[in-house]
C-alpha positions in Angstrom: 208.5 189.4 37.2 206.2 192.7 38.8 205.9 195.4 35.7 208.6 198.0 35.9 206.5 200.9 37.3 205.2 198.6 40.5 208.7 198.4 42.0 208.2 199.9 44.6 204.7 199.7 45.4 203.5 199.4 48.7 200.1 197.6 50.2 198.9 198.0 54.1 197.5 194.5 55.0 195.2 193.8 58.1 193.4 190.6 58.7 190.8 189.6 61.0 190.1 192.6 62.5 186.9 191.1 63.8 185.8 195.2 64.9 182.4 194.0 66.7 184.5 192.4 69.7 185.6 193.5 73.7 189.2 195.3 72.0 189.7 198.9 71.3 191.3 197.9 67.9 190.7 201.8 66.8 192.8 203.7 69.1 195.6 201.3 68.5 195.0 200.9 64.9 195.2 204.7 64.6 198.8 204.8 66.8 200.2 202.4 64.0 199.4 204.1 61.3 199.5 207.9 62.6 202.1 208.4 60.1 201.8 206.6 57.4 200.8 206.1 54.3 200.5 202.9 51.5 199.7 202.4 47.6 197.0 200.3 48.5 194.9 199.1 51.5 193.8 195.0 51.3 191.4 193.6 53.8 191.4 190.2 54.4 187.9 189.0 55.8 186.6 188.9 59.1 185.5 191.4 60.4 183.1 191.1 62.5 183.6 188.8 66.3 180.0 188.1 67.1 178.8 184.8 66.1 175.3 185.4 66.9 173.0 188.5 66.4 172.8 191.5 63.9 175.8 190.5 61.2 175.7 193.8 59.8 177.4 196.0 62.6 180.6 195.2 62.1 180.6 197.6 59.7 180.3 200.6 62.0 182.9 200.0 63.9 184.5 199.3 60.2 184.0 202.7 59.2 185.3 204.1 61.8 188.7 202.4 61.7 188.9 203.1 57.9 189.2 206.2 58.6 193.1 205.8 59.5 194.0 204.5 56.4 195.5 206.5 54.3 196.5 204.2 50.9 196.2 206.4 47.7 194.3 203.7 46.0 192.0 203.2 48.0 190.7 200.3 50.4 190.1 196.8 48.5 188.6 193.4 50.5 187.9 189.9 50.8 185.0 188.0 53.3 186.0 186.0 56.1 185.0 182.8 57.9 183.2 185.0 60.5 181.1 187.3 57.2 178.2 186.9 56.1 176.8 188.0 52.4 174.1 190.3 54.2 177.2 192.5 55.4 179.2 192.9 52.0 176.7 195.9 51.3 177.1 198.2 55.3 181.1 197.4 54.0 180.8 198.6 50.8 179.5 201.6 52.3 181.9 201.3 54.9 184.5 202.5 52.2 185.7 198.8 51.2 185.7 197.7 47.9 184.7 194.4 48.2 185.8 191.7 46.4 184.2 188.6 45.6 185.1 186.1 43.2 186.7 189.0 41.0 188.9 191.2 40.1 190.1 194.6 39.4 193.5 196.5 37.2 195.4 198.4 39.3 197.3 200.6 36.9 200.7 203.0 36.9 201.5 204.2 33.4 201.8 202.0 31.2 202.0 198.9 33.6 199.0 197.6 34.8 199.0 194.7 38.0 196.3 191.6 38.5 194.2 192.6 42.2 192.2 189.3 42.7 190.2 188.5 45.7 188.1 184.9 45.7 185.8 184.0 48.7 186.7 182.3 51.3 187.5 178.4 50.5 187.7 177.5 54.7 183.7 177.8 55.1 182.0 179.1 52.1 183.6 177.8 48.7 185.5 174.2 48.1 188.5 174.8 46.4 188.0 173.2 43.4 185.2 176.1 43.2 187.7 178.6 44.1 190.3 177.6 41.8 187.9 178.0 38.7 187.0 181.4 39.6 190.4 182.1 39.7 191.3 180.4 36.2 189.2 182.8 34.9 190.4 186.0 35.9 193.1 187.9 34.2 196.3 186.6 33.2 199.4 189.4 34.0 201.3 189.7 37.3 198.4 188.2 39.6 198.5 189.3 43.8 195.3 187.0 45.4 194.1 187.6 48.5 191.5 184.6 50.1 191.6 183.8 53.6 193.0 181.4 54.2 196.0 180.0 53.1 194.6 176.7 51.7 194.5 177.5 48.2 198.3 177.0 48.1 198.8 174.5 45.1 195.5 175.8 43.0 196.6 179.3 43.6 200.8 178.6 41.9 199.0 176.4 39.9 197.3 179.1 38.2 200.8 181.7 38.5 199.8 184.0 41.6 202.9 185.5 42.2 201.9 187.2 45.4 199.2 186.0 48.0 198.1 187.9 50.6 195.6 186.0 53.6 195.2 185.3 57.2 192.3 184.0 59.3 195.4 181.7 60.9 195.9 184.6 64.0 199.8 182.9 64.2 197.8 180.9 66.7 196.9 183.5 69.0 197.8 180.9 72.6 201.0 179.8 71.3 203.4 178.2 73.2 206.9 180.2 74.6 208.4 181.4 70.8 205.5 181.7 69.2 204.7 178.1 68.4 201.5 177.7 67.7 199.4 175.7 69.4 196.6 175.8 66.7 196.2 177.5 63.6 192.6 176.3 61.9 194.6 175.4 58.8 195.4 172.8 56.7 198.0 173.7 55.7 202.1 173.1 57.1 202.6 175.5 59.6 204.8 177.0 58.1 203.0 179.2 55.8 200.6 179.9 59.6 202.6 183.6 59.7 204.5 185.3 58.2 206.4 185.6 54.7 206.8 182.2 52.5 207.0 181.1 49.6 205.3 178.1 48.0 207.1 177.6 45.0 207.6 180.0 42.5 204.4 181.7 44.7 205.3 184.6 47.3 202.9 185.1 50.3 202.5 186.1 53.7 199.6 185.0 55.7 199.4 188.1 58.7 198.6 186.9 62.3 195.9 189.3 62.3 195.2 192.8 64.1 192.9 191.4 66.1 191.2 187.9 68.7 188.9 185.7 68.1 186.4 183.2 70.3 188.7 185.1 73.8 190.3 188.6 74.0 193.3 187.3 74.9 196.9 186.4 73.0 199.4 184.4 74.4 203.3 184.9 73.3 201.7 186.6 69.6 201.1 189.7 68.8 198.7 191.2 66.7 199.9 193.0 63.7 199.3 195.6 60.6 201.6 194.4 57.3 203.3 196.5 54.8 204.5 194.8 52.1 207.0 197.0 49.0 206.9 194.8 45.8 210.4 194.9 44.9 211.6 193.6 41.4 214.0 191.0 41.7 
């Protein structure tokens, strides 16, 4: 169902940066993205590490990080369970087009796809409210940005083609072989990291860029993901 003009369209997907935390992400991201240029950059939430203190501080390192992103259609983001409404304006000032139960149309020639951003269903918005918001969005090839993979059935029922998410950190602390001990989501483990299929819907759960609670990963690598859309 991908419109022909979007065959080969590239998306840089980053999540869970927890940018005001103790890990120097900017240096690593600058190195990884040095020669990377994509059509779009999407951020699926959790810009903030701390759970106390000045909530808007995460926008400052995010602004520095985004200086290393080259995306022709800009940077679009949603909010995560660490992020509060007071952060929205500072994040927008940092260069992120925040979607809060809203959408935008991406156009190539006469073709278009619908990019939808819903508020976090893990903490802030019940699934039925998110599904109701999703039902109001334009039809077509729909890409959903949702912080958690906990809206699977509702998104598939609403005809979402591609579901981009994070939140799990791929477990962050894993057993050998990358088996997560905890995923912090109510969905089965197969949705906790990487590429997956749910009915006719394709999804990708990134392991995330940063860390939370403890500044450590064990048998779990952080990542930035580059997704290329191809017609079936």
